[in-house]
VEXPASE-674487 format. One line per 8 residues: number of its first residue (from 1); their letters; for each residue x, y, z of N, C-alpha, C. Coordinates in steps of 0.1 Angstrom, whole numbers, always signed. Example, Ala and Ser with C-alpha at 12.3 -4.5 7.8 and 13.67 -1.06 7.14 Angstrom:
% VEXPASE-674487
1 = AS = +132:-57:+78:+123:-45:+78:+132:-33:+78 | +128:-22:+71:+137:-11:+71:+129:+0:+79
//
This chain:
% VEXPASE-674487
1 = MSKLKPGK = +1287:+1560:+1238:+1292:+1541:+1238:+1280:+1536:+1244 | +1276:+1523:+1238:+1264:+1513:+1244:+1269:+1509:+1257 | +1257:+1511:+1265:+1255:+1507:+1282:+1251:+1491:+1284 | +1249:+1483:+1272:+1249:+1471:+1279:+1258:+1462:+1275 | +1261:+1457:+1284:+1268:+1444:+1287:+1269:+1434:+1286 | +1278:+1430:+1276:+1275:+1416:+1264:+1278:+1402:+1273 | +1284:+1403:+1288:+1285:+1392:+1295:+1277:+1386:+1301 | +1263:+1395:+1301:+1255:+1398:+1311:+1244:+1389:+1305
9 = KSVELQPE = +1233:+1383:+1312:+1221:+1379:+1306:+1209:+1389:+1307 | +1201:+1394:+1299:+1188:+1400:+1302:+1180:+1395:+1312 | +1177:+1377:+1300:+1165:+1375:+1310:+1173:+1360:+1315 | +1167:+1360:+1325:+1168:+1340:+1332:+1157:+1338:+1324 | +1162:+1319:+1317:+1156:+1319:+1315:+1151:+1298:+1323 | +1136:+1299:+1321:+1132:+1287:+1334:+1140:+1271:+1327 | +1144:+1262:+1330:+1150:+1252:+1328:+1137:+1247:+1320 | +1143:+1240:+1306:+1134:+1230:+1296:+1118:+1224:+1306
17 = ARASRIRR = +1112:+1225:+1299:+1099:+1218:+1300:+1101:+1205:+1300 | +1095:+1195:+1306:+1100:+1177:+1301:+1081:+1176:+1292 | +1090:+1166:+1281:+1080:+1158:+1273:+1069:+1156:+1277 | +1059:+1159:+1273:+1048:+1152:+1282:+1048:+1136:+1277 | +1039:+1129:+1290:+1038:+1113:+1293:+1033:+1109:+1279 | +1026:+1112:+1272:+1023:+1109:+1259:+1030:+1105:+1248 | +1042:+1114:+1253:+1055:+1115:+1244:+1064:+1106:+1246 | +1064:+1106:+1259:+1073:+1097:+1263:+1069:+1081:+1264
25 = DPVRAEKA = +1059:+1080:+1266:+1054:+1065:+1269:+1041:+1068:+1263 | +1041:+1065:+1247:+1030:+1060:+1245:+1020:+1047:+1247 | +1009:+1049:+1245:+1002:+1037:+1249:+1001:+1025:+1240 | +999:+1017:+1241:+1004:+1003:+1235:+988:+997:+1234 | +991:+991:+1224:+972:+985:+1221:+973:+971:+1228 | +964:+970:+1230:+963:+955:+1241:+964:+942:+1235 | +959:+944:+1221:+958:+933:+1212:+956:+938:+1196 | +966:+931:+1187:+959:+935:+1174:+947:+933:+1169
33 = PGLSHNAW = +936:+944:+1165:+926:+935:+1162:+923:+926:+1151 | +921:+915:+1148:+924:+907:+1139:+911:+904:+1128 | +914:+899:+1118:+900:+899:+1106:+894:+884:+1116 | +877:+888:+1114:+871:+879:+1113:+874:+866:+1107 | +864:+856:+1112:+865:+846:+1103:+863:+842:+1088 | +850:+853:+1085:+842:+859:+1075:+844:+872:+1067 | +859:+876:+1068:+864:+887:+1065:+858:+890:+1051 | +859:+880:+1040:+862:+880:+1025:+841:+887:+1027
41 = WESREWEI = +828:+878:+1034:+818:+879:+1037:+818:+898:+1037 | +826:+906:+1044:+824:+911:+1050:+829:+925:+1047 | +838:+922:+1035:+845:+931:+1029:+835:+945:+1021 | +843:+955:+1016:+836:+962:+1007:+827:+962:+993 | +833:+951:+988:+830:+951:+975:+820:+939:+977 | +817:+932:+989:+806:+924:+989:+794:+937:+996 | +795:+943:+1002:+786:+957:+1010:+782:+962:+994 | +789:+963:+988:+782:+971:+972:+777:+960:+967
49 = RLAVVGII = +782:+951:+965:+771:+939:+955:+754:+939:+964 | +758:+939:+977:+745:+931:+986:+738:+945:+983 | +738:+956:+979:+730:+970:+982:+728:+969:+969 | +735:+967:+956:+729:+970:+941:+723:+957:+939 | +720:+945:+948:+713:+933:+945:+700:+938:+952 | +700:+940:+962:+687:+948:+967:+679:+963:+966 | +685:+967:+954:+684:+977:+949:+671:+973:+943 | +681:+964:+930:+668:+956:+917:+655:+948:+923
57 = FFALAINA = +663:+942:+933:+649:+935:+941:+634:+942:+945 | +641:+956:+953:+633:+970:+952:+625:+969:+942 | +631:+971:+933:+627:+976:+916:+615:+968:+914 | +615:+960:+911:+612:+946:+908:+600:+941:+918 | +598:+945:+928:+584:+945:+939:+574:+956:+931 | +583:+966:+934:+575:+983:+928:+569:+979:+914 | +578:+969:+908:+573:+966:+891:+557:+960:+892 | +558:+949:+902:+550:+937:+900:+541:+945:+905
65 = VVFDLGEL = +540:+954:+918:+527:+959:+924:+519:+965:+914 | +530:+975:+909:+523:+986:+892:+516:+978:+885 | +527:+965:+882:+513:+957:+873:+498:+953:+876 | +504:+946:+888:+490:+941:+893:+480:+950:+900 | +479:+959:+902:+473:+969:+900:+465:+974:+887 | +472:+976:+880:+472:+983:+864:+459:+969:+860 | +466:+958:+861:+461:+946:+857:+444:+945:+867 | +445:+948:+876:+433:+944:+886:+420:+960:+884
73 = LFK = +425:+974:+879:+421:+983:+875:+411:+983:+862 | +427:+982:+852:+422:+985:+839:+413:+973:+833 | +409:+961:+838:+403:+950:+830:+391:+949:+829
//
């Protein structure tokens, strides 16, 4: 015959811990960030376009310097 008594708890559990304060009271944003007045200019598409234009101008400048040096040295 078993010596365990089903009516008696073998371990007394502590009361359930309270939820953390972050979960109870989430921090509210002070003010929703708005778009600037030049939002269309600061978009990702314009950033890519300006980068491509900058690369093209840089390549043209290097090309002009190379042709100018070639004209001066091999004339």
